[in-house]
TIKOL-214481 format. One record per residue (C-alpha): x, y, z. Coordinates in nm, 2 decimals. Layout:
BEGIN
      x      y      z
      X      Y      Z
...
***
This chain:
BEGIN
      x      y      z
  12.80   7.25  10.06
  12.94   7.52  10.29
  13.23   7.49  10.52
  13.21   7.65  10.87
  13.39   7.97  10.78
  13.20   8.01  10.45
  12.86   7.95  10.63
  12.93   8.21  10.90
  13.04   8.46  10.63
  12.72   8.39  10.44
  12.50   8.45  10.74
  12.68   8.78  10.82
  12.63   8.89  10.46
  12.26   8.80  10.48
  12.22   9.01  10.79
  12.35   9.31  10.61
  12.13   9.28  10.30
  11.79   9.16  10.43
  11.62   9.44  10.24
  11.76   9.30   9.91
  11.67   8.94   9.96
  11.42   8.83   9.70
  11.28   8.52   9.86
  11.17   8.52  10.22
  11.00   8.20  10.30
  10.78   8.14  10.61
  10.97   7.86  10.78
  10.67   7.72  10.97
  10.44   7.68  10.67
  10.73   7.54  10.46
  10.82   7.29  10.74
  10.46   7.18  10.75
  10.47   7.10  10.38
  10.81   6.92  10.42
  10.65   6.70  10.69
  10.35   6.64  10.46
  10.58   6.53  10.18
  10.74   6.25  10.39
  10.41   6.15  10.54
  10.26   6.12  10.19
  10.53   5.89  10.07
  10.50   5.69  10.39
  10.13   5.65  10.35
  10.17   5.52  10.00
  10.46   5.29  10.10
  10.26   5.13  10.38
   9.96   5.07  10.15
  10.17   4.90   9.88
  10.42   4.71  10.11
  10.36   4.33  10.07
  10.67   4.25  10.29
  10.54   4.39  10.61
  10.57   4.06  10.79
  10.93   4.01  10.68
  11.02   4.36  10.80
  10.87   4.29  11.14
  11.06   3.96  11.17
  11.38   4.13  11.06
  11.34   4.42  11.31
  11.27   4.18  11.60
  11.57   3.97  11.52
  11.79   4.28  11.50
  11.67   4.39  11.84
  11.72   4.04  11.99
  12.08   4.03  11.85
  12.17   4.37  12.00
  12.02   4.27  12.34
  12.26   3.97  12.34
  12.56   4.19  12.27
  12.46   4.44  12.53
  12.45   4.17  12.79
  12.82   4.09  12.73
  12.98   4.42  12.62
  13.02   4.70  12.88
  12.89   5.01  12.69
  12.85   5.24  12.99
  13.20   5.39  12.97
  13.19   5.73  12.81
  13.52   5.68  12.63
  13.44   5.33  12.50
  13.61   5.23  12.17
  13.45   4.93  12.01
  13.67   4.62  12.03
  13.72   4.45  11.69
  13.67   4.11  11.84
  13.34   4.19  12.03
  13.14   4.37  11.76
  12.96   4.23  11.46
  13.17   4.22  11.15
  13.12   4.50  10.90
  13.01   4.39  10.56
  13.06   4.61  10.25
  13.14   4.91  10.46
  13.31   5.21  10.30
  13.59   5.37  10.49
  13.54   5.73  10.60
  13.77   6.01  10.71
  13.81   6.03  11.09
  13.89   5.74  11.32
  13.52   5.70  11.42
  13.37   5.70  11.07
  13.12   5.93  10.90
  12.77   6.01  11.02
  12.47   6.18  10.85
  12.21   6.33  11.08
  11.90   6.36  10.86
  11.59   6.57  10.92
  11.60   6.67  11.29
  11.40   6.99  11.21
  11.10   6.77  11.11
  11.08   6.63  11.46
  11.18   6.95  11.65
  11.50   6.79  11.76
  11.77   7.03  11.64
  11.92   7.07  11.99
  11.93   6.69  12.03
  12.09   6.65  11.69
  12.36   6.91  11.78
  12.43   6.72  12.10
  12.47   6.39  11.91
  12.69   6.57  11.66
  12.91   6.71  11.93
  12.96   6.38  12.11
  13.05   6.21  11.78
  13.29   6.49  11.68
  13.46   6.46  12.02
  13.53   6.09  11.93
  13.70   6.18  11.60
  13.40   6.12  11.37
  13.29   6.33  11.07
  12.94   6.46  11.10
  12.71   6.59  10.83
  12.38   6.77  10.93
  12.13   6.72  10.65
  11.85   6.97  10.71
  11.59   7.20  10.56
  11.63   7.45  10.84
  11.91   7.64  10.67
  11.88   7.75  10.31
  12.24   7.76  10.21
  12.16   8.01   9.93
  12.21   8.39   9.96
  11.89   8.45   9.77
  11.68   8.24  10.00
  11.60   8.32  10.37
  11.38   8.11  10.59
  11.19   8.35  10.82
  11.19   8.25  11.19
  11.41   7.94  11.12
  11.65   7.82  11.39
  12.01   7.96  11.39
  12.28   7.73  11.26
  12.51   7.57  11.52
  12.79   7.83  11.48
  12.99   7.69  11.77
  13.02   7.35  11.61
  13.11   7.51  11.28
  13.38   7.72  11.44
  13.53   7.45  11.67
  13.54   7.15  11.44
  13.59   7.30  11.09
  13.56   7.06  10.81
  13.47   6.77  11.04
  13.12   6.92  11.08
  12.92   7.03  10.78
  12.58   7.16  10.73
  12.43   7.02  10.41
  12.12   7.24  10.32
  11.83   7.07  10.15
  11.65   7.32   9.93
  11.27   7.32   9.93
  11.23   7.12   9.61
  11.50   6.87   9.69
  11.47   6.55   9.89
  11.69   6.43  10.17
  11.79   6.11   9.99
  11.91   6.30   9.68
  12.17   6.49   9.89
  12.31   6.17  10.04
  12.62   6.02   9.87
  12.59   5.66   9.73
  12.76   5.51  10.04
  12.70   5.76  10.31
  12.83   5.57  10.61
  12.60   5.57  10.92
  12.26   5.75  10.87
  12.06   5.87  11.17
  11.70   5.98  11.11
  11.49   6.18  11.35
  11.14   6.17  11.19
  10.97   5.83  11.15
  10.80   5.91  10.82
  11.14   5.96  10.67
  11.21   5.59  10.70
  11.02   5.49  10.38
  11.21   5.73  10.16
  11.54   5.61  10.30
  11.43   5.25  10.26
  11.33   5.31   9.90
  11.68   5.47   9.84
  11.84   5.16   9.99
  11.99   5.35  10.28
  12.02   5.15  10.61
  11.96   5.39  10.91
  11.88   5.43  11.28
  11.58   5.62  11.42
  11.64   5.86  11.72
  11.33   5.97  11.91
  11.29   6.17  12.23
  10.92   6.10  12.30
  10.73   5.79  12.17
  10.39   5.96  12.16
  10.52   6.26  11.97
  10.71   6.04  11.73
  10.40   5.83  11.65
  10.16   6.12  11.60
  10.06   6.24  11.25
   9.79   6.46  11.09
   9.77   6.24  10.78
   9.87   5.89  10.90
   9.68   5.66  11.13
   9.82   5.53  11.45
   9.85   5.18  11.30
  10.05   5.33  11.01
  10.29   5.53  11.23
  10.35   5.22  11.45
  10.44   5.02  11.14
  10.70   5.28  11.05
  10.93   5.19  11.34
  10.99   4.85  11.18
  11.18   5.01  10.89
  11.50   5.14  11.06
  11.77   4.90  11.18
  11.73   5.02  11.54
  11.52   5.27  11.74
  11.71   5.48  12.00
  11.56   5.69  12.27
  11.74   6.02  12.37
  11.66   6.23  12.67
  11.47   6.55  12.58
  11.73   6.77  12.76
  12.03   6.85  12.55
  12.35   6.69  12.68
  12.19   6.46  12.93
  12.17   6.11  12.78
  12.00   5.85  13.00
  12.26   5.57  13.03
  12.41   5.27  12.85
  12.23   4.95  12.94
  11.98   4.69  12.84
  11.65   4.74  12.66
  11.44   5.00  12.84
  11.12   5.05  12.64
  10.91   4.85  12.41
  10.70   4.98  12.12
  10.38   4.78  12.06
  10.22   4.72  11.73
   9.87   4.61  11.66
   9.91   4.52  11.30
   9.59   4.59  11.13
   9.60   4.75  10.79
   9.39   5.06  10.76
   9.07   5.03  10.57
   9.04   5.24  10.26
   9.05   5.21   9.89
   9.34   4.97   9.89
   9.27   4.61  10.00
   9.50   4.44  10.25
   9.79   4.28  10.06
   9.81   3.90  10.06
  10.06   3.74  10.30
  10.10   4.06  10.50
   9.95   3.93  10.83
  10.15   4.04  11.13
  10.11   3.91  11.49
   9.91   4.14  11.71
  10.16   4.09  12.00
  10.47   4.20  11.80
  10.71   4.43  11.99
  10.99   4.66  11.87
  11.26   4.75  12.12
  11.37   5.10  12.17
  11.73   5.12  12.32
  11.85   5.41  12.53
  12.08   5.64  12.33
  12.45   5.67  12.41
  12.74   5.78  12.20
  12.92   5.45  12.27
  12.62   5.25  12.17
  12.59   5.45  11.84
  12.96   5.38  11.76
  12.91   5.01  11.83
  12.60   4.99  11.61
  12.77   5.19  11.33
  13.02   4.90  11.28
  12.76   4.63  11.29
  12.63   4.41  11.01
  12.26   4.46  10.95
  12.03   4.17  10.83
  11.92   4.17  10.46
  11.64   4.41  10.39
  11.32   4.29  10.22
  11.26   4.45   9.88
  11.06   4.77   9.91
  10.73   4.83   9.71
  10.72   5.03   9.39
  10.61   5.36   9.52
  10.51   5.61   9.25
  10.73   5.93   9.24
  10.65   6.25   9.05
  10.84   6.48   8.82
  10.68   6.83   8.81
  10.74   6.99   8.47
  10.70   7.36   8.41
  10.75   7.59   8.11
  10.80   7.95   8.21
  10.90   8.29   8.07
  10.93   8.61   8.27
  10.75   8.45   8.57
  10.97   8.59   8.85
  10.74   8.66   9.14
  10.48   8.42   9.01
  10.68   8.10   8.99
  10.79   8.11   9.35
  10.45   8.03   9.50
  10.40   7.76   9.24
  10.72   7.59   9.33
  10.66   7.61   9.70
  10.31   7.45   9.65
  10.50   7.15   9.50
  10.71   7.08   9.81
  10.47   6.80   9.94
  10.40   6.67   9.59
  10.70   6.66   9.36
  11.01   6.44   9.39
  11.18   6.63   9.12
  11.10   6.96   8.95
  11.21   7.05   8.59
  11.17   7.40   8.46
  11.21   7.49   8.09
  11.29   7.86   8.08
  11.19   7.97   7.73
  11.37   8.30   7.72
  11.31   8.49   8.04
  11.45   8.84   8.08
  11.40   8.85   8.45
  11.51   8.62   8.74
  11.28   8.33   8.67
  11.56   8.08   8.63
  11.75   8.22   8.94
  11.44   8.18   9.16
  11.37   7.82   9.04
  11.73   7.72   9.10
  11.74   7.87   9.44
  11.44   7.66   9.54
  11.60   7.34   9.41
  11.45   7.30   9.06
  11.65   7.17   8.76
  11.64   7.45   8.51
  11.74   7.44   8.14
  11.69   7.69   7.85
  11.50   7.52   7.58
  11.43   7.83   7.36
  11.09   7.93   7.22
  10.96   7.83   6.87
  10.60   7.95   6.91
  10.50   7.60   7.00
  10.38   7.50   7.34
  10.38   7.13   7.27
  10.75   7.14   7.18
  10.83   7.33   7.50
  10.63   7.08   7.72
  10.78   6.77   7.55
  11.13   6.91   7.59
  11.06   6.94   7.96
  10.91   6.59   7.99
  11.22   6.45   7.82
  11.43   6.55   8.12
  11.18   6.39   8.38
  11.31   6.08   8.55
  11.02   5.98   8.78
  10.74   5.74   8.73
  10.47   6.01   8.67
  10.49   6.35   8.50
  10.29   6.64   8.65
  10.25   6.93   8.41
  10.18   7.26   8.58
  10.22   7.62   8.48
  10.40   7.90   8.68
  10.07   8.08   8.74
   9.91   7.77   8.90
   9.93   7.64   9.25
   9.84   7.30   9.41
   9.57   7.38   9.66
   9.63   7.30  10.03
   9.34   7.04  10.03
   9.51   6.85   9.74
   9.86   6.82   9.89
   9.77   6.52  10.13
   9.58   6.33   9.86
   9.81   6.38   9.56
  10.03   6.08   9.62
   9.74   5.86   9.73
   9.57   5.94   9.40
   9.85   5.74   9.22
   9.78   5.42   9.41
   9.70   5.13   9.18
   9.34   5.00   9.15
   9.32   4.62   9.14
   9.70   4.61   9.09
   9.69   4.85   8.79
   9.85   5.19   8.81
   9.64   5.47   8.64
   9.80   5.59   8.32
   9.67   5.94   8.37
   9.48   6.16   8.62
   9.23   6.43   8.55
   9.26   6.72   8.79
   9.03   7.02   8.86
   9.17   7.36   8.75
   9.00   7.64   8.94
   9.03   7.95   8.72
   9.04   8.28   8.91
   8.85   8.51   8.67
   8.84   8.82   8.88
   8.79   8.93   9.24
   8.68   8.60   9.40
   8.52   8.47   9.08
   8.61   8.11   9.00
   8.53   7.86   8.73
   8.64   7.49   8.73
   8.74   7.27   8.45
   8.88   6.92   8.43
   9.22   6.88   8.26
   9.46   6.59   8.21
   9.78   6.70   8.39
   9.93   6.38   8.54
  10.04   6.08   8.33
  10.29   5.80   8.33
  10.63   5.89   8.21
  10.63   5.69   7.88
  10.80   5.80   7.56
  10.48   5.77   7.36
  10.28   6.00   7.60
  10.35   6.35   7.45
  10.17   6.67   7.38
  10.05   6.79   7.04
   9.92   7.13   6.92
  10.11   7.46   6.89
   9.88   7.63   7.14
   9.62   7.49   7.38
   9.83   7.18   7.36
   9.68   6.84   7.46
   9.81   6.50   7.56
   9.48   6.33   7.59
   9.49   6.15   7.24
   9.83   5.99   7.32
   9.72   5.82   7.64
   9.64   5.45   7.59
   9.57   5.33   7.94
   9.31   5.39   8.21
   9.24   5.76   8.29
   9.09   5.83   8.64
   8.93   6.14   8.80
   9.13   6.26   9.10
   9.05   6.49   9.39
   9.35   6.71   9.30
   9.27   7.07   9.24
   9.49   7.35   9.10
   9.43   7.72   9.13
   9.50   7.90   8.81
   9.57   8.28   8.82
   9.68   8.32   8.46
   9.35   8.43   8.31
   9.24   8.66   8.59
   9.17   9.00   8.45
   9.49   9.16   8.58
   9.72   8.87   8.50
   9.59   8.83   8.15
   9.62   9.20   8.07
   9.97   9.21   8.22
  10.10   8.95   7.98
   9.86   9.00   7.68
   9.79   8.63   7.67
   9.47   8.65   7.47
   9.63   8.84   7.18
   9.93   8.59   7.18
   9.69   8.29   7.17
   9.48   8.43   6.89
   9.78   8.48   6.67
   9.92   8.13   6.74
   9.58   7.96   6.69
   9.52   8.16   6.37
   9.86   8.05   6.23
   9.79   7.68   6.32
   9.44   7.71   6.16
   9.59   7.84   5.83
   9.82   7.54   5.82
   9.52   7.31   5.78
   9.63   7.07   6.05
   9.36   6.95   6.29
   9.12   7.21   6.16
   8.82   7.13   6.38
   9.03   7.15   6.70
   9.18   7.49   6.61
   8.84   7.63   6.51
   8.73   7.54   6.86
   9.03   7.71   7.02
   9.00   8.02   6.81
   8.63   8.04   6.89
   8.71   8.02   7.26
   8.96   8.30   7.23
   8.72   8.52   7.04
   8.46   8.45   7.30
   8.70   8.55   7.58
   8.78   8.88   7.41
   8.41   8.96   7.38
   8.39   8.90   7.00
   8.09   8.67   7.02
   7.97   8.74   6.67
   8.28   8.58   6.52
   8.30   8.32   6.80
   7.96   8.16   6.73
   8.02   8.04   6.37
   8.36   7.90   6.46
   8.22   7.71   6.76
   7.93   7.58   6.56
   8.16   7.44   6.29
   8.39   7.30   6.55
   8.11   7.13   6.74
   7.98   6.96   6.43
   8.33   6.85   6.31
   8.49   6.73   6.64
   8.47   6.37   6.74
   8.13   6.30   6.89
   8.26   6.16   7.22
   8.55   6.40   7.31
   8.62   6.66   7.57
   8.69   6.91   7.30
   8.34   6.86   7.16
   8.19   6.91   7.51
   8.39   7.23   7.58
   8.30   7.36   7.23
   7.93   7.32   7.33
   7.99   7.50   7.66
   8.16   7.79   7.48
   7.88   7.81   7.22
   7.62   7.83   7.49
   7.81   8.11   7.68
   7.85   8.30   7.35
   7.48   8.28   7.28
   7.40   8.39   7.64
   7.63   8.69   7.61
   7.42   8.80   7.31
   7.09   8.73   7.49
   6.99   8.46   7.25
   6.80   8.23   7.49
   6.58   8.06   7.23
   6.89   7.97   7.02
   7.04   7.81   7.33
   6.73   7.59   7.39
   6.72   7.48   7.03
   7.09   7.38   7.06
   7.02   7.19   7.38
   6.74   7.00   7.21
   6.98   6.90   6.94
   7.25   6.79   7.18
   7.04   6.59   7.43
   6.91   6.35   7.17
   7.26   6.20   7.16
   7.40   6.30   7.50
   7.11   6.34   7.75
   7.35   6.30   8.05
   7.55   6.62   7.98
   7.44   6.77   8.31
   7.72   7.02   8.32
   7.61   7.17   7.99
   7.25   7.17   8.12
   7.35   7.36   8.43
   7.52   7.63   8.22
   7.19   7.66   8.02
   6.99   7.67   8.34
   7.20   7.96   8.47
   7.10   8.15   8.16
   6.73   8.06   8.19
   6.72   8.17   8.56
   6.88   8.50   8.47
   6.62   8.55   8.20
   6.33   8.49   8.44
   6.25   8.15   8.31
   6.31   7.95   8.63
   6.04   7.68   8.56
   6.21   7.59   8.23
   6.55   7.58   8.40
   6.42   7.34   8.67
   6.26   7.11   8.42
   6.58   7.10   8.21
   6.79   7.02   8.52
   6.56   6.74   8.65
   6.55   6.58   8.31
   6.93   6.58   8.26
   7.00   6.46   8.61
   6.81   6.14   8.54
   7.08   6.02   8.30
   7.44   5.91   8.39
   7.72   6.11   8.24
   7.88   5.97   7.92
   8.17   5.73   8.00
   8.42   5.95   7.81
   8.34   6.26   8.02
   8.49   6.34   8.36
   8.25   6.58   8.53
   8.36   6.87   8.74
   8.33   6.81   9.11
   7.99   6.90   9.25
   7.79   6.88   8.92
   7.56   6.62   9.06
   7.56   6.74   9.42
   7.62   7.09   9.55
   7.61   7.27   9.22
   7.30   7.10   9.11
   7.12   7.17   9.44
   7.22   7.53   9.43
   7.07   7.58   9.09
   6.75   7.40   9.19
   6.73   7.63   9.49
   6.76   7.93   9.27
   6.50   7.80   9.03
   6.25   7.75   9.31
   6.33   8.10   9.44
   6.24   8.22   9.09
   5.90   8.05   9.13
   5.85   8.20   9.48
   5.88   7.85   9.64
   6.11   7.94   9.93
   6.04   7.62  10.12
   6.16   7.39   9.84
   6.45   7.63   9.78
   6.56   7.61  10.14
   6.56   7.23  10.12
   6.80   7.23   9.82
   7.03   7.50   9.96
   7.06   7.28  10.28
   7.15   6.98  10.06
   7.40   7.19   9.87
   7.57   7.31  10.19
   7.57   6.96  10.34
   7.76   6.84  10.03
   8.01   7.13  10.03
   7.96   7.37  10.33
   8.25   7.60  10.21
   8.10   7.65   9.86
   8.10   8.04   9.82
   7.80   8.08   9.59
   7.59   7.86   9.83
   7.70   8.07  10.13
   7.62   8.39   9.95
   7.27   8.27   9.85
   7.20   8.15  10.20
   7.29   8.50  10.35
   7.10   8.68  10.08
   6.77   8.49  10.12
   6.78   8.34  10.47
   7.02   8.56  10.68
   6.87   8.46  11.01
   6.95   8.09  10.94
   7.30   8.14  10.80
   7.51   8.09  11.12
   7.32   7.78  11.24
   7.31   7.62  10.90
   7.68   7.67  10.84
   7.77   7.52  11.18
   7.54   7.22  11.12
   7.69   7.16  10.78
   8.04   7.16  10.92
   8.18   7.46  10.74
   8.54   7.55  10.80
   8.52   7.89  10.63
   8.26   8.16  10.62
   8.43   8.42  10.42
   8.17   8.44  10.14
   7.89   8.46  10.39
   8.07   8.73  10.59
   8.14   8.94  10.28
   7.78   8.91  10.16
   7.65   9.02  10.50
   7.88   9.32  10.49
   7.75   9.41  10.14
   7.40   9.39  10.27
   7.48   9.62  10.56
   7.43   9.35  10.82
   7.73   9.44  11.04
   7.63   9.24  11.34
   7.55   8.93  11.15
   7.88   8.95  10.97
   8.07   8.99  11.30
   7.89   8.69  11.46
   7.97   8.47  11.16
   8.34   8.58  11.15
   8.38   8.53  11.52
   8.23   8.18  11.50
   8.48   8.08  11.24
   8.78   8.28  11.35
   8.98   7.97  11.44
   8.97   7.82  11.09
   8.92   8.14  10.89
   9.08   8.44  11.07
   9.07   8.64  10.75
   8.69   8.66  10.78
   8.73   8.88  11.09
   8.98   9.09  10.89
   8.71   9.16  10.64
   8.48   9.28  10.91
   8.73   9.52  11.06
   8.84   9.63  10.72
   8.48   9.73  10.64
   8.47   9.92  10.96
   8.80  10.09  10.86
   8.97   9.96  11.18
   9.29   9.89  10.99
   9.52   9.79  11.28
   9.27   9.52  11.40
   9.21   9.41  11.04
   9.58   9.37  10.98
   9.61   9.16  11.29
   9.35   8.91  11.17
   9.47   8.91  10.81
   9.83   8.83  10.92
   9.69   8.52  11.11
   9.54   8.38  10.79
   9.72   8.13  10.57
   9.61   8.29  10.24
   9.87   8.49  10.06
   9.62   8.78   9.96
   9.52   8.81  10.33
   9.89   8.84  10.43
   9.95   9.10  10.16
   9.66   9.31  10.28
   9.77   9.26  10.64
  10.11   9.40  10.58
   9.97   9.69  10.37
   9.73   9.78  10.66
  10.01   9.75  10.90
  10.21  10.00  10.70
   9.91  10.23  10.67
   9.81  10.22  11.04
  10.14  10.18  11.21
  10.29  10.50  11.35
  10.63  10.37  11.24
  10.59  10.29  10.87
  10.94  10.13  10.85
  10.78   9.81  10.99
  10.95   9.50  10.87
  10.79   9.39  10.55
  10.82   9.03  10.43
  10.58   9.02  10.14
  10.76   9.08   9.81
  10.47   9.28   9.66
  10.44   9.51   9.96
  10.82   9.57   9.95
  10.79   9.67   9.59
  10.53   9.92   9.68
  10.70  10.06   9.98
  11.04  10.10   9.81
  10.90  10.21   9.47
  11.16  10.00   9.29
  11.06   9.83   8.96
  10.89   9.50   9.03
  10.98   9.18   8.84
  10.75   9.12   8.55
  10.60   8.82   8.71
  10.49   9.02   9.02
  10.30   9.28   8.82
   9.96   9.10   8.86
   9.99   9.09   9.24
  10.12   9.44   9.24
   9.82   9.57   9.05
   9.59   9.40   9.29
   9.77   9.55   9.59
   9.76   9.90   9.43
   9.38   9.86   9.38
   9.35   9.78   9.75
   9.54  10.09   9.83
   9.29  10.29   9.63
   9.01  10.12   9.81
   9.14  10.22  10.15
   9.24  10.57  10.04
   9.61  10.53  10.09
   9.70  10.75   9.79
  10.05  10.85   9.90
  10.15  10.49   9.91
   9.96  10.43   9.59
  10.17  10.70   9.41
  10.49  10.54   9.54
  10.38  10.20   9.43
  10.30  10.32   9.08
  10.68  10.36   9.03
  10.71   9.98   9.07
  10.51   9.94   8.75
  10.79  10.08   8.54
  10.93   9.74   8.47
  10.64   9.64   8.24
  10.59   9.75   7.88
  10.30   9.98   7.93
  10.27  10.09   8.29
  10.03  10.38   8.20
   9.77  10.13   8.06
   9.77   9.93   8.39
   9.75  10.24   8.60
   9.47  10.38   8.39
   9.28  10.05   8.39
   9.31  10.02   8.76
   9.18  10.38   8.82
   8.90  10.33   8.57
   8.77  10.02   8.75
   8.79  10.21   9.08
   8.58  10.50   8.94
   8.85  10.77   8.92
   8.78  10.85   8.56
   8.96  11.18   8.52
   9.28  11.04   8.66
   9.24  10.72   8.45
   9.20  10.93   8.13
   9.54  11.10   8.18
   9.71  10.76   8.20
   9.51  10.60   7.92
   9.58  10.88   7.67
   9.95  10.84   7.74
   9.91  10.46   7.69
   9.73  10.52   7.36
  10.05  10.69   7.22
  10.24  10.37   7.28
   9.99  10.16   7.08
   9.62  10.11   7.04
   9.45   9.84   7.24
   9.08   9.76   7.22
   9.06   9.78   7.60
   9.21  10.13   7.60
   8.97  10.26   7.33
   8.67  10.11   7.52
   8.77  10.28   7.85
   8.84  10.62   7.69
   8.51  10.59   7.50
   8.32  10.54   7.82
   8.51  10.84   7.99
   8.44  11.06   7.69
   8.07  10.97   7.70
   8.05  11.05   8.08
   8.22  11.39   8.02
   7.98  11.47   7.73
   8.26  11.48   7.47
   8.05  11.32   7.20
   8.29  11.39   6.91
   8.57  11.20   7.09
   8.33  10.93   7.20
   8.21  10.86   6.85
   8.56  10.86   6.71
   8.69  10.62   6.98
   8.40  10.37   6.94
   8.44  10.38   6.56
   8.81  10.29   6.60
   8.72  10.02   6.85
   8.50   9.86   6.59
   8.80   9.79   6.38
   8.92   9.55   6.66
   8.59   9.39   6.76
   8.21   9.44   6.75
   8.08   9.69   7.00
   7.90   9.55   7.30
   7.53   9.62   7.36
   7.61   9.91   7.60
   7.89  10.05   7.38
   7.65  10.05   7.08
   7.39  10.25   7.27
   7.65  10.50   7.38
   7.80  10.53   7.02
   7.45  10.57   6.87
   7.36  10.84   7.13
   7.69  11.02   7.07
   7.63  11.03   6.69
   7.27  11.15   6.75
   7.40  11.43   6.98
   7.64  11.54   6.70
   7.34  11.55   6.46
   7.47  11.26   6.26
   7.13  11.09   6.25
   7.18  10.86   5.95
   7.51  10.73   6.09
   7.34  10.67   6.42
   7.05  10.49   6.25
   7.28  10.26   6.05
   7.48  10.17   6.37
   7.16  10.10   6.56
   7.03   9.87   6.29
   7.36   9.68   6.29
   7.35   9.64   6.67
   6.99   9.52   6.67
   7.08   9.26   6.41
   7.36   9.14   6.63
   7.20   9.15   6.97
   6.83   9.14   6.89
   6.57   9.41   6.99
   6.52   9.51   7.35
   6.36   9.80   7.54
   6.67  10.02   7.53
   6.71   9.98   7.15
   6.34  10.05   7.09
   6.36  10.37   7.30
   6.67  10.50   7.10
   6.50  10.39   6.77
   6.20  10.60   6.86
   6.41  10.91   6.92
   6.60  10.85   6.60
   6.28  10.82   6.40
   6.16  11.16   6.52
   6.49  11.31   6.44
   6.49  11.17   6.09
   6.14  11.31   6.04
   6.26  11.65   6.15
   6.56  11.62   5.92
   6.33  11.54   5.62
   6.11  11.85   5.70
   6.40  12.10   5.76
   6.64  11.95   5.52
   6.93  11.95   5.77
   7.03  11.72   6.05
   6.94  11.81   6.40
   7.10  11.74   6.74
   6.92  11.52   6.98
***
């Protein structure tokens, strides 16, 4: 808590060091999340409250009693001091400094009433009261600045000293947690705050300036917001102009309530009927009335319902720059946030504390379960939500998160399955269902050193929720920047050697091998795990998925079909596995078989133990059927299924891309009819097809809900200033990053104010925190795309904080096609240590340059890490042949054919090698190709 002088000194210091501030939060978006948090709690409170009738009765009696006092007590004198004989007796009231008592003004920023709150504070301070302004509008932390937030009331701080305090509420904190046990008089300004105060046992008043504004909400119905006004002791109306209260006097306005409970998944509680003609009085505000009420004795409060609260638990190491977005996404969701810092060398702990998380250092013992369980031990809420620093709660999930915890038929769910959307590359996504939310019980704990799981310990009902997380951790850049795959393989290998839970760790090691491209070793591990794992478990299902994907990578379609025939005898309803196989069949030109397989699997319900990914039986299924009909040249049936897919999920990117690719003239109309809110995928696909006008029409149509789509169009036209304008209007972080980069590139004054941390790292060239490396690499790649090489060179200096900056720079340039520049960085990286990725890229570059000796040597060394891919094998064989090493080339070719099976390319190379071998036998010496 800051006194007036300290706060002014702090603000002056902030003004001098804006360039050094690490966290710059957009106040408007943060405020919207803060409002959503209170509305989410309010919505759950109202659905669970069985004492609504008692609350209404109490509120009406309170209003009637005040009306009787107002008729006998003259409250229209500005200097009124409440007479001890005329006011209701105080009961259990704690004495406070100041002759007028202590007041807490809570949350005026949520209602846009900061000026009115300052007016109330000033009038109370003039009467000798102590006033505390409890607000999210001022951060109170020198590392945290709220962009475009209102200025603090410096005049009050200067004039009244310690009698007026600003008590900042950090993003992850709640208002009630900053209130003392007996706070005195609490005044709230935002109706949805009332349930949280009621749950904390805090009597309070509600001050509003406009009834319609106070009773409007994006997530609550009108009925729900009207019911909220029965929770405070009194409702007071203040004039909207600062410093001009209406007058002291009798009741002026009535709030009406039509008490009907909203229809939904929760039935109307028994005994909660409320008269349709109930009225709540709203009294005109005046300082003297407030002083009078603050000394009154409220009626007993009916007991509040049991509203579920949530502890978010995070384990993190070196996640500065990554954890900030994760924590901010938790603002509407978590009531408490606990971070287990397992040994960070950067500012991870500092960032988490600045945002209001509880941070402790639990150490690291190469055991993810121990780290997670240590974090859960410190959780105090009803539910635990486990989330990683490289994950974010999606905007669509924030309003429904709390509602997902509502009891069904009086029983609270013991655990929730959430969808995790893995970002695998530029715009590539893959969903999976994971158990991340569970009741906070001592017996519910994780097991397993790596790929830890809590599923076996849950003994109660598990439900599928609409909650979705976005996971960045295994995107190509993120994964490379932290070398997660190598770490996981080592930990899984050690656990497998211990003999504990062998089948499960075989499955996990097989998955890791598959993800590193080592399919030959992955397949036997996954086959063994699939046969050994429990027949009705998620691990068995995911082992089957990984096995199919490994077969597909080797082109073994017949093996996949044989495996499916084995699985479907016991589990015919595994539609998600069938869809994975159908993808492979369609890609192999066997569309008819894919359609038959899908239609057969869709007839059966899913197994009771399996929670399917969202869309498996709707938009994903229809999209695959549409592709299968296209493979059979039946465009009419294909159009029928793509229409159904879009009607189920109009924003589904793969469906939008297929629509534009096959039916470009129907895209705009179909997306509008389906009710799409975004058209980014359709716009980008149109641009890739060269359909500029179609892309522009699509982007303009959806500019209101997806302004970044217009940014894509102007970016493709290289109109950077206009693209920047539209990207900066978007709510997506990557759009904002690109918008600021384009502003720097196109602005004649490059010293433009930069708020994005990644762009600041590039512009200043200072070493970026380790957690920001993935975002930095993506931004550097964008600079290469737009040809901003001077800024790119400056940004490369920001990579110096990571262990191998040359590898990341070389990888980036290689992917963008600048092979000569990439080679210089990669050769330097190779001196630091050998990575399979480095060897693979240098082998490709050597092949392109015609350096066959180097190419053969690099691929030979790469084989010591993993088997060569099909394309790498062909290049290595050709390099050996060009060096005249025909027998070595022949042996490698036979090995590759045994691994991947024969195909046209292998047959062509084999023919060349046979002729070379014949020449060698005749001449007695090896010959170059």
